[in-house]
N, C-alpha and C positions, 0 to 999 in steps of 0.2 A: 157055472164054469168061472174059474178065476182069470184075472187079467192076462197073465202070461200065456196060458193055454189058448185063450181066445185070440190073443195077438198072433201067436204062432199059427193057429189053424186058419185065421183070416188071411195072413200073409201068404201062406201056401195056396189057399184057394184063389188068391189074386195073381199068383204066379211070380211073386217077387222073392229074391233070395234075401237072406239075412244081411248080406253085404250091401245089397242095393238099398235096403231100408236104412242101414247105418250111414251110408253115403248121403242119402236124401236128408237125413236128420243132422248130418255133420258131426257124428260121433263115431267112436271106434266100434268095430265089430264086437269086441268083448263087452263094451258098455251096452250095446243093443241086446246081446245075448243075456245079459243080466235081467233085462225087462222080460224076455220070454221065459226065463227060468224062474221068475218070481223073486229073485234076489234083490231087485231094486224096482222102484216105480218111477215113471217119468213125471216131471213137473207138468203143470197145466198146459203150458205152451207146447211142450213136446208131445203130450197126449193129443192135443188138438191137431198137430202136424201129422201124427201117425194116423189119426182118424181120417184126415183129409186125403192122405196118400192111399189109404185102403178103401176110401169111399164108404165109410161107415160112421155111425155116430159115436161120440165118446161114451154115451150111456151103453151102447152095445158092447164096446170094448171092456167096460167096467162091469158087465154082467147085469146091468139094471134094466135092460130091454132086450128081448130075444129077437126083435125085428131089426134087421140091418137095412141099409140102402141096397140097391142093386150093385153087388161087388164086381160085376163084369164091366161096369162103366168107370174107367180110370180117367 
């Protein structure tokens, strides 16, 4: 699974809106949607912040590891 799809699916599973994620990251909704669509990739700091918010590892988001943390614990 590519990053954008994994990000989208994990965000939905955690119950966050795209706007909530954008606000958390301090970026526009449009910029956040670029991540989910695969048009852009976040820098390392932003990737780490996304993983923390969604309670998963960066490797999970990048498709390097199929095991995530428990996404129900935010």
